[in-house]
N, C-alpha and C positions, 0 to 999 in steps of 0.2 A: 331726285327729289324724295324726301322721305315719305313713308306711308302716312304719317300723322299730318304732314302738310297737305298732302293729296286729299285726305279725308275732309280736312277743314275747308279747303278750297271747293270740294265737291258739295259739301253742306251749304256753304255760302252761295254757291251758284244755284243750288236747288231752292233755297229760300227766296232768292231774288226772282227766279223764274216763277215760282208759285205765287209771289206777291203780284206779279203782272198777270197771272191767270185768273185771279179772283175778281169778281165784280163788286164795285162799291159805287155809291152815288157820289158824284163829284160835287163838292160844296165850295168850289174856288171861284174867284172873280178877279179879273184883271182890269184895272181901270185903264181907259184909253190913254192916259198920260203916262202910264208905267213905262212904256217903250221909250218915250222922250227922256224920262228920268234916267233910264239905264244908259242911253246914249250920252247924256250929259255927264253922268258919273264917269263913264269910260273916257270921255274927252278930257275931263278935269284930271283924271288919274294920269293920263298920257302927258298933258302939259305940265303937271306938277312934277312928274318923274323926270321930264326933260329939263325943267328948271333946276332941280336939285343935282342932276347929273352934271349939268353944265357948271354949277357952282363947285362941285367936287373936282371936276377936271381942271377948272381954273386954279383951285388951290394946288393941285398936283403940279401943274405947269409952273406956278409961281415959285414953289420950292425947288424945282429943278434949276431955275435961273440963277 
């Protein structure tokens, strides 16, 4: 690895570690329904992807026949 890439990686790592070392007041709030929304989105993404994959594979198999 070149010295320029190493120094860039070292600087990036230093900035990330320093950002975790500093204290700040947290002003974040997670609604109780946020987790359910994330699960619902992941489920919809999976089912939608499966649907389109099935349609794509069906088209491929039809062209082979």
